[in-house]
Structures are given as structure tokens and as C-alpha cells.
N, C-alpha and C positions, 0 to 999 in steps of 0.2 A: 350336417350329416343327416338330415331329415329325408325320410324314405316315403315314396308314394304308398298310400294304403292300397290293400289289394281289393278293396271295394270302394265304389264311388259313394255309397250310402253312408250317412253318419251312423255311428260315432267314429271319431278318429281314435286311433289305437296307440296307447302308450305301453311299450313294452318293459316289463319289470324283470330284471334277472340279476345273478349274482353267484359267486362261488359258494360252496357249501360253508355254513357257518357264518356267513358275511352279515346276516341280519335282514334278509330279504322280507321275512314275514313281519318284522317289526316296521319295516317301511310301508308294506302292504296295509297294515293297520292304521298307520298315519294317514295314508291316502284315503282309506274308508271313512275315517274320522272327518276328513275335509269333504265328504259327500260323493266321493268318486266311486263308480262301480268297479270292484276288482274281480276278476275272474281268475280263479286259482287252478292252474293246470294239475298240480299235484292232487288236489281234491277231486277233481274230475276223473283222474287216472284211477284213484281209489274206487270211485263209483263204477267206472267202466269195468274194473276188474272183479266187480260183483255181479256182472251180467252173465246169464248162462252161456250165451253165445261166445263171449270173450273167454270165459273159463274153459270151454271146450277147446278152443284154440290153444290156450296155455297149456293145458293137460296133454294135448297132443304133441306139442312142441317139447314140453318139460314134464315128462311122466312122474307121477307121485308128488306133484306140488298142488294138486287140487284134492282135498279130502272131504268126502260127504258134501260136494257142492260148495265148499269153501275154500278160498285160496289160502294156502299155507305160505304166508309172506316171507318168513325167515328162510324157509326151505327154497323158495324161489330166488330170493336174494342171493344165498349161497352159491346157487348154480349160475345165475345170470351174471352176477357181478365178478365171478371168477375168470370170465373168458369174454373178451370184447365181442366175438362172433355171437356168443349166446346172448349178450346184451343187446346186440343189434337185432337179433331175431325177435326178442321181446318187445323191443320198441316198435318193430315193425307190425307187431300184433296190436299193441296198445295205443301208440301215438295217433293213428288215423281216427280211432274211436274218440280219444280226448279231443282232437281238433273239431270232430263233428258236434260233440257236446258244448264245446267253447263257442262254435258258431251259433247254436240254438240260443245260448245265453246272451250272446251279443245282439242278436236279433230282438230278444226281449228287451234288452236295454234301449235299442233304438225305438222300440215302441213305447217305452217310458219316457222318452224325450232326452236320453243322455247324449251329450255332445262328445264326450270322451269316454273310453273304457280302457281300463288298465288290464293288460294280459300279463299275469304273473306266471312266468314260464322259466323254470330252473335252466332248461337246456335250449334256450332260445337261439343262441348263436350256433350251438352244436347242430340244431335241427335246420339252420338256415332260414329261420322264421322272421329275422330282423327286416327282411324285404317287405314284409307286410305290416310293418309298424310305421307310423308317423313320426315317432321318436322313441328312443330306447334309454331307459334309466338303469344304470348299473350300480349295485350296492356292493362295497368292498371293505375289507378290513385287514389288518396285518395277519399274516398266515398264522402265527402262534396263537393270536386271539381267536381266529376262526377255529383252529384245531381244539382249543380248550373249550369252546362253547359246545362244539358237537360231542366231545367226550362227556361233558356234563350232562347233556340232555339225553344222550342215546346210550350211553354205556360202551360205546365203540372204544377200542383201543386207539392209540396214537397212529399206529401203523395202519389200521383199517380207515381211519379218517383220511390219512394222507393218500391211500390207494384210491379212495373215492374222488379225493380232489383231483388226482392225477388223470382220472378218467374224463374229467371235464376240460373245456378250454382253459388255457391259462388265464389267471386274473388279469395279467398285463394286456393280453389280447383283448379280453372283454372291455377294458377300459379304453383301449384305443378305438374300438368300435362304438362306443357309447356317445350318445349325445349329452348325457348328464352323468357324472360320477358322484355318488353319495358316499362320503367316507364315514364308516360306522365303527370307529375306533374310540370314540368318546362317549359323551352322555346323551341321553334321550333328547334333552332339550337341544343340543347342538345338532342332533340328527334332524329334529323337527325344522330347525332353521334352514338347513340344506333342502329339505323337501319343499318348503314353502318357496325358496328361490327358484327351484326348478319349475314348479307349477307357475310361478309368476312369469318366468321366462317363456314358458308355453301359452301364456295367456289364459291359464285355467284358475277359476276361483276368483 
């Protein structure tokens, strides 16, 4: 299920994704520990939403969510995540800016000699970005385990976690589209073994 990269230049792209609470960040840390460059779309989205131009667009679309030049993230989440149309409007503002930032970082990795770059993108399939990846790695875990993790780290209620999970592509669909599935229902050591096996299959490391 390998896809042609969207650019003929190195590096090759390994897409990393997974449903909420699956443990994608833990896998990203393991990949970094193995010397891979990991570009975090969430981190870039946070930086993008600190830019004055982006904030101006958000305030126009979602009045009252920017206060004194700073994004009120809880207020924006309350509005955007309550309505699929509102969320789509927010994504239309933020996602192109995130992709632009990721492209710059990828070019920097090329200049530094990277042959593979990991693109850590929570909504990779939802955004149709898998076509630009040479391979896609999906992290998954049982639903109840995922819900418990998110509740513990975020303070969300079970209903809130399930609602956010429902707005993403189903885990089963992600598994079907993946080149590699990493099962994150066990120990960190078991997780590391699976990561190493995927990298070996790809000829990385």
C-alpha cells in the first residue's frame, strides 16, 4: 500500500497517525529516539495560531475567541467542536498554514541529509494526506483504553472523549488504510519492538 511521495526530492515520508488516545505521541518519541526527524502537525498548528494573520482570520470567523491578541483555545474548541461545519471552517483557516510550516521543516531536513521524515498528523486520512506519504503507520489501542488515557490527561468526560473520537475516521478504517499498524495496548517494550519491526521493513535504521 505504498504511495508515491508528492515530491521527487528526498526525504521519503512516513505518515504517523492514530485515533485519539492511541498513543501516537509515544510512538513519535520512539521514532525520534531512533534518530528520525518527526514533524508534529499539532505543534505547528499551535504555532500557526499564534501568528497575527491567522488570529485575525479566526477572530473574523469566530468572534470573541481572540482576546488581546491571544487565542482563547477553550472558547474556540467549544464553538468549533460543537458543529462539523464550524470545525471545517476552522480547519480551512489553519490547515494550509500548518502544511506550509511542515514543508519548510521538511526542506530543512533535506538540507541536513535526512532520507526519511516522519509526518505526525492526527487527521492524516481525514485530510486526504496519505497520498503524499511513502508509507503510513497507524497507532491503535482498544477503545476503552484510549478513552481512559484521554480522560486522565485532559480532564474530559467520557462523553467528550467519545464525541471527539466520533469526529475522526473510524479506527477500523485507519487500520485498513495503514501500511503498518502498531498495537499500543501493552507495555512500552512491546511497543518498541513493533516500531523497530516497522522500521526494519521499510529499510530504515
